[in-house]
Structures are given as C-alpha cells and as structure tokens.
C-alpha positions in Angstrom: -20.6 -20.2 -25.7 -18.5 -17.3 -26.6 -18.0 -14.4 -24.1 -19.1 -11.1 -25.4 -16.4 -8.4 -24.9 -17.6 -4.9 -24.3 -16.6 -1.9 -26.3 -14.8 -0.4 -23.3 -12.7 -3.5 -22.7 -11.8 -3.7 -26.4 -10.7 0.0 -26.3 -8.7 -0.6 -23.1 -6.6 -3.2 -24.8 -6.5 -1.4 -28.2 -3.1 0.3 -27.7 -1.5 -2.2 -25.3 0.8 -4.9 -26.7 0.7 -7.8 -24.1 4.0 -9.1 -25.4 5.9 -5.9 -24.9 7.5 -4.3 -21.8 7.1 -0.5 -21.6 9.3 2.1 -20.0 7.6 3.3 -16.8 6.7 6.8 -18.3 5.3 5.2 -21.4 3.3 2.7 -19.4 1.8 5.5 -17.3 0.9 7.5 -20.5 -0.8 4.4 -21.9 -2.8 3.9 -18.7 -3.9 7.5 -18.8 -5.1 7.1 -22.4 -7.4 4.2 -21.6 -11.1 4.9 -21.3 -12.2 6.1 -17.9 -15.0 4.7 -15.8 -17.5 6.6 -13.6 -15.2 6.7 -10.5 -11.6 7.9 -10.0 -9.7 4.6 -10.3 -6.5 3.9 -8.5 -3.3 3.3 -10.5 -1.6 0.2 -9.1 1.8 -1.5 -9.3 1.9 -5.3 -9.1 5.2 -7.0 -8.4 6.1 -10.6 -8.8 9.1 -11.4 -6.6 11.7 -14.1 -6.9 11.5 -15.2 -3.3 10.8 -18.4 -1.4 7.6 -17.5 0.4 8.0 -20.4 2.8 11.4 -19.0 4.0 10.8 -16.5 6.8 14.1 -14.8 6.1 12.9 -14.0 2.6 9.8 -12.1 3.6 9.7 -8.6 2.1 8.3 -5.7 4.1 8.8 -2.0 4.3 7.3 1.5 4.0 7.5 4.3 1.5 6.3 7.9 1.8 4.8 9.0 -1.5 5.7 12.6 -2.4 2.2 13.2 -3.9 0.2 11.0 -1.5 -2.2 8.2 -2.4 -5.2 10.3 -3.3 -7.3 8.7 -0.7 -8.3 9.9 2.7 -6.8 7.6 5.3 -8.6 7.1 8.6 -6.1 6.6 11.4 -6.7 5.2 14.9 -4.1 5.6 17.7 -3.8 3.5 20.8 -2.0 5.5 23.5 -2.4 7.0 26.9 -1.4 10.0 29.0 -0.1 13.1 27.2 0.0 11.2 23.9 -3.8 11.3 23.7 -3.8 15.1 23.3 -0.8 15.0 20.9 -2.5 12.4 18.7 -5.8 14.4 18.5 -3.9 17.6 17.7 -1.9 15.8 15.0 -5.1 14.7 13.2 -5.9 11.2 14.5 -9.5 10.1 13.7 -9.9 7.8 16.7 -7.8 7.9 19.9 -8.1 5.6 22.9 -6.3 3.2 25.2 -7.9 0.2 26.9 -11.3 1.4 25.7 -10.2 1.4 22.1 -8.6 -2.0 22.4 -11.8 -3.4 23.9 -13.8 -1.8 21.1 -11.6 -3.4 18.4 -11.8 -6.8 20.3 -15.6 -6.5 19.9 -15.3 -6.0 16.1 -14.7 -2.3 15.5 -12.4 -2.0 12.5 -13.5 1.2 10.9 -10.0 2.6 10.2 -7.3 2.2 7.6 -4.2 2.3 9.8 -3.5 1.7 13.5 -0.7 3.4 15.4 0.3 2.4 18.9 2.8 3.6 21.5 5.2 0.9 22.8 3.7 0.9 26.2 0.3 -0.2 24.8 1.6 -3.2 22.7 1.4 -5.7 25.6 -2.4 -5.3 25.7 -2.8 -4.8 22.0 -0.8 -7.9 21.0 -3.7 -10.1 22.1 -5.6 -8.8 19.0 -3.0 -10.3 16.6 -5.5 -12.7 15.1 -8.0 -9.9 14.5 -5.6 -7.3 13.2 -2.9 -9.4 11.5 -4.9 -10.9 8.6 -6.2 -7.4 7.8 -2.7 -5.9 7.7 -3.6 -3.6 10.6 -1.4 -4.9 13.4 1.1 -2.1 14.4 4.8 -3.0 14.1 8.1 -1.1 14.7 9.4 -2.0 11.2 6.4 -0.3 9.6 6.8 2.7 11.9 3.3 2.2 13.4 4.7 1.3 16.9 6.4 4.5 18.0 6.6 7.0 20.9 6.5 9.8 18.3 2.8 9.5 17.4 2.8 13.0 15.9 5.4 12.2 13.3 3.8 8.8 12.5 0.4 10.5 12.0 1.9 13.2 9.7 3.6 10.6 7.5 0.6 8.3 7.2 -1.7 11.2 6.4 0.8 12.6 3.9 1.0 9.3 2.0 3.1 6.8 3.8 2.2 3.3 2.7 3.3 -0.1 4.0 4.1 -3.0 1.7 4.7 -6.7 2.3 4.6 -9.8 0.1 1.6 -12.0 -0.1 1.5 -15.8 -0.1 2.2 -15.9 -3.8 5.3 -13.7 -3.6 3.5 -10.6 -4.9 3.3 -7.0 -3.7 0.4 -4.8 -4.8 0.4 -1.1 -4.1 -1.6 1.9 -5.1 0.5 4.6 -6.9 -2.2 7.3 -6.9 -5.4 8.2 -8.6 -6.2 8.3 -12.3 -7.0 12.0 -11.8 -3.3 12.6 -10.9 -1.0 14.0 -13.6 1.3 11.6 -15.3 4.2 13.4 -13.7 2.8 12.8 -10.2 2.1 9.1 -10.9 5.6 8.7 -12.3 7.2 10.3 -9.2 5.2 8.0 -6.9 5.8 4.9 -9.0 9.6 5.4 -9.0 9.6 5.8 -5.2 7.7 2.6 -4.8 9.9 0.6 -7.2 13.0 2.0 -5.5 11.7 1.1 -2.0 10.8 -2.4 -3.0 14.2 -2.9 -4.7 16.0 -1.8 -1.5 13.9 -4.2 0.6 15.5 -7.2 -1.1 16.4 -9.8 1.7 20.1 -10.7 1.7 19.2 -14.4 1.5 17.5 -13.9 -1.9 19.8 -15.0 -4.8 19.2 -14.4 -8.5 16.5 -12.1 -9.9 14.6 -10.3 -7.1 11.9 -8.4 -9.0 10.8 -10.9 -11.8 8.1 -8.6 -13.2 6.1 -5.4 -12.6 2.8 -4.6 -14.1 0.9 -1.2 -14.0 -2.9 -1.2 -14.1 -5.9 0.9 -13.0 -8.7 -0.6 -10.9 -10.8 -1.6 -13.9 -8.0 -1.5 -16.5 -5.6 -3.9 -18.3 -2.2 -4.8 -17.0 0.8 -3.1 -18.7 4.1 -4.8 -18.3 6.8 -2.3 -17.1 10.4 -2.6 -18.3 12.7 -2.4 -15.3 
C-alpha cells in the first residue's frame, strides 16, 4: 500500500535538493521559505561526528552562549544555601532551595529546564545522578552549572547559554532559535554553535571530526550544510 504524501510535505521538499550541500546562509534561507505550521518551530542543527562513542576520551561536551538567545523561556532551578539564596532569587531563578529542593527532586519533581548548584551542595546532590543524569539535568563544572557565582550562571542561562554533548550515536542536536527569528539572527546563532562544536574536538580524535551537519525545523526537512 502506498503512503500518501501531504501537500505540505511535498512543498517542504520542493526546493531542497537532497544530494546537495548548501552554504549555511543559503540553507537558512531555504528553511525560512518552507511552509510554516501552526506553532513557532525551532530551527535545529544536527551534527554527525567522527568519534568513537565507546572511548571516554572522545566524548564531546561544551557550552555556547547564543547572541540572540534560543527563543524559549528557560525555567532554572538553583540548589544553594546561605546568602546565595537571596542572590539566586534576585538574579531571576525560578526555583531556589537547598536540602528541601534536593528532597523534592528525589521525590520526582523535575519541572525545570536547567539546574544550577553551588559546589558546597554537590555532595548531597550527587546522589541524584541516576535521576538527573539521563535527562541531561545533572550540574557539572564543565557546563558551568556547578559554580559559586550563581548570578553569572543564571544570567548566561537566561540569556541563551546552551549545553551540548554527543549522544550514543555520535550525534549532537541543538536548537538554533525559532522560525520567527530573522535569517540574520539564525545565521549568527548557527555560526556560534558550529564554531563551539568545532573547538570541542577531543585531541584523541583523528581524521574528520564533523562528518556532516544538517539544518531543519521541528516539522521540516533536513538541509545538508556545506562546512
């Protein structure tokens, strides 16, 4: 039985040549020309990396602060105590707590997009690794989410700092911004992401690091980007 292809899907692929790699600006212009859906889609970059995912020294991880933000409201929780509680609240934290918040998370509360913790709280928070780790919510010094400067971390996260790391297939998938962004803003953010991922190449990786990059929207087609 043949699968019926909708008019929207046909029009999405109409101007995209699957065998071609497009310069980044051209790929973004193509994405912006595809038919829109009823919600503001996210523009996304999908990397395929030339790494050995079984080798721990080839794991790729880092952060990048996007000039134009992500276009989404980020709900941030902070685990801290003492004078940092007032600092976190003043800096715009959505949820602040210490042992009480750790207990709440242990009981299943995960209604936040990012978790920041001060170093003195990590001993107690580390026991939640099995809960937070698989969801990408475990704070880490490398990601800038374990820090004594909670105010700075909050500002950066709220402004558009995103964390990236490879998955089990050697891929990295990151939102660049919203379809409602101008092409210029999407281009700026995409260039920052590509540069950050390139600079995160482990020294043990030989040969081609970034094998391919595709640009897409949430409901759109993949457009191969020429690096």
